[in-house]
N, C-alpha and C positions, 0 to 999 in steps of 0.2 A: 253690593259686591257680586259677581255671579261665578257659582262653581261648577267646573265641568267635570262629570266623571269620564275619565281619560278613557276607560275599558269600553263604556257605551259608544263614546265618540268614535274609538277606532272600529269599533264593530260597525256602526253604522257606514263608516268610510270605505271599509273592505267590502261591506255588502253591496255598496252602490257601485263599486269599481272592479267586482270580481272579475269580471270577463275580460277586462283590460288587463287585470294585475296579471293572469298567466302568462300571455304573449311576452310581458316585460319581465316578468322573472326568467323566462327562458333565455332573453335577448341578455340579461346581465350574467347569465353563467358563463363560465369561462373554461377555456381546455387547459390542462397541465403547461401545455407548452406556453399559452398566453400568459399564465399566472407565473411563470418563472421570473425569478427576481433579476439574475444575471444569466447572459452568454447566449442571449437570442442572436447575437450577430454572427454566430457561427452554426447556428441551425440548420444550414443548409448542408452542412459535411453529413455524409452518410456512409456509415460503416454496414459490410456484410454481416449478416446476423448468425449466430450459430446455437448453442446449445442453449435452451431456455431464453432465446433471442438475445443471449449475450454478443456483445460487437466482437468482430474478429476483423484482424488487420489485412489478411488476405482476402483481396476482393475478388477471387476467382477467375479473374482475366488478365494475368500476368502480371498484375501491380498489386501493391499493397499500400495502406494508408495508416499512420501512426496513430495511437501507442501498439507495440507489437505486444506489451502485457499491460492491460489497463487495470487503473486502480492501483493501490498502494505496492509499488514494486522500487523502490528506491535502491540509489546506491547499485547498480548492476555490476555482478561479477561474473565474468564468462569465460568458459574453459571449452577450447576446441580440443577433441578426444578422438583423432581419426575423422571419422565421417560424420560424429556424433557432437553435438554442441549442448553443454550444461551450464545453467546460469542460477546463482542465488542473489538473494537482496538483504537487506538491513529488515530486522523482523521484531525490534525495539521488546517491548514489555510483553510481547506474546509468546507463549510457550505452549507445545512445542514451537520452534522457531528455525532459522536459516534452512527453508524450504528449496529444494533444488528442483528446476524443471529441465526437461531434455526438448530438442529440437534436433533436425536434419537438414533446416534451410534457413535457420534465424527469425523466420517470420510465425511459424506455426509451433506451439509449444504445449507441452502436457506435463502434469506433476509425477516427479518421483518419489520423494519421500521429504521428510523433516529431519534434517541431520542433528540438530540439537534438541536434547528433550530435558535437560538441566536448566533451572533456572539461574542464570550466571548476570544477571542485570538484564538492562536495556542495552540491545545488541545493533551496533552502528558500523555499517560499510564492511562485511566480512570478504574475503578473498579466498577462492576456490580455486585450487590448482592441482597438478597432478606432476610427480616427482617420481623418477624412477620404480614406475609402475604402481606407486601408491595416491590417493587423493588424500589431499590435505584442504580444511579450512581454516583461517585463519580469522579470529572473532574479537574484536575490540566490544568491551561490555562493560558496564557501569551500574552499582547501587549508588545510592546517596552516599554511602559511607566508606565504598571500596570500589576501585575502578581497575582494571587491567586489561590486557590483551591474552586470549588464549588460542589453543590450536585443538582441533579435532582430527583424527584421521581415520580412513577406511580403506580397506582392498577391493571392495566394489562400490559402484556409485550408490548403488541402494542400499549399502551399509551391510551389517551393524555399524554404526561409527562409534568411535571411541567416546569416554568420557571427555571433557574439557579438561586439558594440562594448562594450567598459570603460567605464562612466561615472563610474568612479573615486569609487566610494562604499565606503570600506571598513567603516566604523563602523556600518552600519545593515542591515537585512533587512526584508523584508514590504513591497515597495513598493506602493501603491495609487495608480491613476493618474486624475487628474480635471482637466477644462477650468475655470478660474475665469471669474468674470463679467467679467475683463478678456480674456478670450480667450486666455489664456497657459494652458499646460500645466503642470502640477504633479505630482510624487511624493510622497504622504505615505507616511511611514517609522514605522517602531516608536519607542516612548518618546515620541509626540507632537510627531515632528519632521517638517520638509517641505524640498522644494527644488523649484526652478522649473527648468524643462525648454526648452530651444531648441523653435522650430516646428517642427523637424522630429522631434522627439523622440529624437534621438540623442545628446545630451548635454545636462549641467546648464548651468543661466544663472544662477550666482550661489551665495552659501553655502548651507549646511543652517542651518536656522531651526527654534527651538521655537515652536509655536503653539499647543499643546493639553495641559492637565494632565487626564488622564482621570479619571473617576468612580471611587472606590476603596470595596472592600467592606470591613467590618467586620473589626476586627483578631481577632475571635474563629472567624472562618470558617477552615475546613480547606483549605488550598491550598497549592500548590507555590511560588508567588512572584507578587508583581504582574507584573511584565513584559509591559506593554502593547504588541502586537504586532498585526500584520494589519488596519492601517487600509484599509476598503474605504468608497469615497465614490460618493455618487449625487446628483443634482439632481432634485428632485420640489416642482412649485409654487414657492414662494417662498424654500425652504430648502436649503441642501447639507445632506445627512445623511453622517454619519462611524460606520461599524461597527467596533468594535474588540474584539480579544480580551484577556483579563487573566486572571490567575490559574495561569497555567502551564499547558503544553500536554499535560503528563502528570502523573507524580507520584499525589498523591491523587485517586480517582474524582471527588471533588467539588471540584476547583479550576479548571478551563479554564471559562469562561464568557464570553457575548456582552453589550457593552454598547453604547450609541449616545448621539449626540451631535447637535445641529444648529447651524447659523449662516446668516444671510443673506447672507454674505459669506464667500468663502474665507479670508479673512485673520481672520476670527473678529469678534467672541469666541463660544466655542463654549458653547453651553449643553448640560448634561447630561440625559438621559431621566429621567424622574421614575419610569419603569418599570424602571429598571436593576435587577438584571441581566434582559436581556430571555430569554435562555436560560441555564440552570444546572442540571447535575446536581447534585440535593438529597441521594441518598441513594445509597451504593454497591450498594442492593439494586435500583437501576433496571436497565433493559436496556442502556442507552447511557451511558458514562462519559465524563469530561471532553469534554464538549459545547460547540464553539467555534469560532472562526474562520469568521466569517458573513458572507455575501454575499447583498445582497436583490437579486431579478430579478423582471422584470414576468412573468407566465404568458400564455399563448396566449390565454386569454378576458379579459387585462387584469386579473386578479386578481394577488395578490403573494404571493414565496415567500421562504423563505431555504434557503441551501445552507450547510452545515458540516459539520465532522467530528466522529466521536467512536469511541472505542475500543467494541468489542462487549463485556459484562460476561463477565469470564473468560478473554477472547481478546485479550489485549495483544498477543500474537505475531502477529496477524492486521494490526496497525497500524491506523490511524486510518482510518475507512471513512466514506464520504459520504452525508450524510442530506439530508433532503429535509422542510422544517416550513412549513405554510401561515401566512401573517402576515395581520393585519387592522389597517387603518389606522384609529386613533381620531379622534374629532372635534375633538381639540386639535392634531391634525397628528403624532402621534406612531405608532408601531405597536407590537404584540405578537405574541407566537408564539402559536399557536392548537393545535399538535399535541401537547401534553403530552409526556409522556417517551418518544413515538414507538415505544413496544412494541405498539401496536394497529393495525390497518389504517386509513388514512385515505383520503378520497374522491380519486380522480384528478382533476389539473389538467384543467379543460374547454379545449375547442377545440383540442387538439392532435392530432398524429397519430403513433402509435408507429412507430418505426424498428425493424427486428430487433436483440434485444439482446444485448451484449457477442459473444464469439468463441469457437470452438473453441480449447482449449489442447493438444488432442493436435495431434501435429506429424508428418507423413510425410516431410518435407523435400524434397517435390518441388516447394515455393514458397519463396521467401524472406519469412519473418517475422520476420527481423532487425529491431529498432526497433519493430515493432508488437507483438511478444510478447517476446522475447528481448533481453537486453541483457547488457553485461559490466559486472561491478564493478570501479569505479574504474581502467579499461583505460589502456593506452598509446595514443599518438597512431594507431599502426598495428596495434591489437589485431585488428582485422576482418580483417588478412590471415593469421591464424590458421584462419579458418572457409573452407570449402570444400563446397559441394553439388554431388553428382554419384549419379545413379540412385537417386535416394530415401535417399541416406547422408549423414549431416553430419559431414565430416571435420574434426577439431580438434586442431592442434599443440599438443602439450604445452609446460606452461610451468611454473617453478616445481617445487616438491616436494609439494604438497597444496593444498586450497581456501584456505590463507592466503595464498598467495602465487601463484596460477596465475589469477586473475580469473575466476570461474565465470562460465558463463550462466546467467542466473536470468530468472524470470519471476514476477507478482502473480497472485495468486488468492485467492478470496474464499469457499472452504469451510470449515466447522470441522473435517469431515473429507473425505479424498480420497486417493485411490492416483496414483502417476506409475509406469511401467513401461518399459522399454527394452531394446532387445537392442544390448550393449556389447561392442565386439572392441577390442584393444589391439595397439599393436606391441610387440616385446620391448624392456624397458626404461621401457615407459609406465605410467601409472597412471590409472585412469578409475573413475568411478562417478556415483551419484546422491547430491545433497546437499539438506539444508536450511539456508540461508545466510543467516545476520545481518548479520554483518560479519566481517573476517579474524580475529578474537578470539573468536567467537561462531557456532559452526556444528554441525551432525550429518550424518552420512552415513554409506553404506558405499562402498568402493571394493574394487579389485584390481589387482593385478599378475600375473605370469604362475604365480606360486606361492603368494601369500599373499592374503587379504583384508587390509584396514585399515579399522579401525572409527574412525568421528571422531564425537567427543562431548566437549561444553564447549569446542569449539575448539581441542582438540588430537588427534593421534593415539595410539589405544590400543592395542586387541588386535587381533593379525595371525595368526588362525588360517589353515592350509592351505586353499588353494583348490584343489577337486577338478575344476574346468571347464577350466582353464588360460586360455587368452588371449580366449576368448569364451564369454559368457554373457548369459542374460535377468535382468534385476534388476528388482524392485518394492520400492519405498518406499510404506508406509502411513502416512500422519498421520491416526489417529483420534482427534481430540477432543484433540490434544496427546500421544496416547500415539503412539509412533513403532516400526514393525517392519518387517522387512525379509524379502522371500523371493527365491531365487535358482533357476534353472532351466537345465539344458543346452540344452532344446529349445522352450522357451516354452509347454509342455504339463504337464509334471510338476515341481511346483514342492516346494522344500523350505525351512520356516521358517530363517532364520539367528540364532542363539542370542545374540541379543544385542538387547532391546529399551530404548526410552529414553521419557524424559517430556522436553517442551520446553516448558511453559508459561512458564518462567523466561527464555527466549530474547528478551527484549524489553527496549524502552527503558528502563524503571525499574531494569533491571539492568545494563546495558550503555551507555545512553546513545545517541545517533545519530537516535533517531526512526523507526527503519524497521520492517519485517516480518521475518518469517521465511519467505524464499521459497526455493521450490523449485527445482531446477536440475540440469544437468550440469556436471562438471568433468573437463579432462585435464591430467595434470601428468607430469612425467617426459621423459623422452626419446623421441622418436616421434611416433606418430598415436593418436589415440582415434577410434573410428568410432561414430557412434550412428544406430540404424535404428528405425524406428517407434515413436516416442515416443507413450505413451499418457496420457491424464489424465481420472480419472473420480472425480465427486464421489459421496460415499457417504451 
């Protein structure tokens, strides 16, 4: 029997073919785009690029290309206030939350404030309105052990906003505010229900009533479930119009849809629109999946639009993004959506004025971006006491043992491909790093202590190879079309690829539930402090 020394054989083989091996190696390399696991059929879509290369809907040529708010901006509630528009979204377990954005043309948006600063549970589908000169936001929220609907208010949109007032509505979500022909205020709720409010809007005035049976799709449509939710109401002419979402907000791409009904009285009867569904993803080959949860709004020039959310084809991990669709009123007093599948540029709304769109996501920690950009996941009341900014360094006191229990600092971003980079220094006994965080049971990332790396994948802590850098290193996380890889450096100049890559397209609602996105962020765990410096974000 002949034994072969595999190392010697391999050395001889490589020596004999070294000249040929180099071009073969180069030929086998691939770009981020070529390695993308999903979504390549839409690679031809091109957006205008703004701050840090982030995509912009406004193409600069009189047209726009959806989304108007990329990344996780679901359940949009929009308010027209004179020439200004304000919009907010579900913020789930992230606190501060209920972020309010401002526009004057419906396409370009800038951040204003985070109106909710207390943790009242997972926030679903708030409703932003103005009544008698005061701003209100109605907020459904839930902890595992308690759920309700709340209201906060402010005399200026920038705040300060009040503490949440519990409306004691535990069985409903998705409030939609309207003033009836009787001058009274009402919240319409999921399931076709309604409750009257007191005149100040800060408590209920009577029982919940069932007032509407929504239009129902044929039984052979492929959907997630009936689930009528997100009622949004307006008065136009002689009619009250109610726009409702049905079909389930995730699940099959063809499930979610927009329907409408109208009545001459807030008490009904409600007549279903003959054009239902107004909006629906009809094929999973379309660019936008699960389109629904719409609000109608009058444009700057008096034309009409709908904002609603949808998942980007192949990118459930980005969450539900905000879309803008032109609306046409018909001679019979109904309306139809005119934007098709929203995969092509559409004419910009007329008459508005663009504000600078978006914000920089890089942070040198010289100013306080907590709330506007950064939020804790499911924080305790005193969570912010863990943070301290000093001389361009963010100091974060460790908590827990890993991302699962340390309330990471995360933010929303809307790119299919991007990198984040930061200089990180840890105290002895601390663990810190970069993370992609869905929830405490599903996350990915890379951290380190003084002696070893810790690899986070599938929401668990896995490999712990030796850390050659000690307690300080530069770390880069790249999420390239849902392929994730890491690089580390002792000096920010000489980088080395970490030998563990990941694919994260499955880190999403349809796998885990919760309706969120995979958020990039920072984490600090263990004993002592983790210091973050010169955080950089770049769209790829």
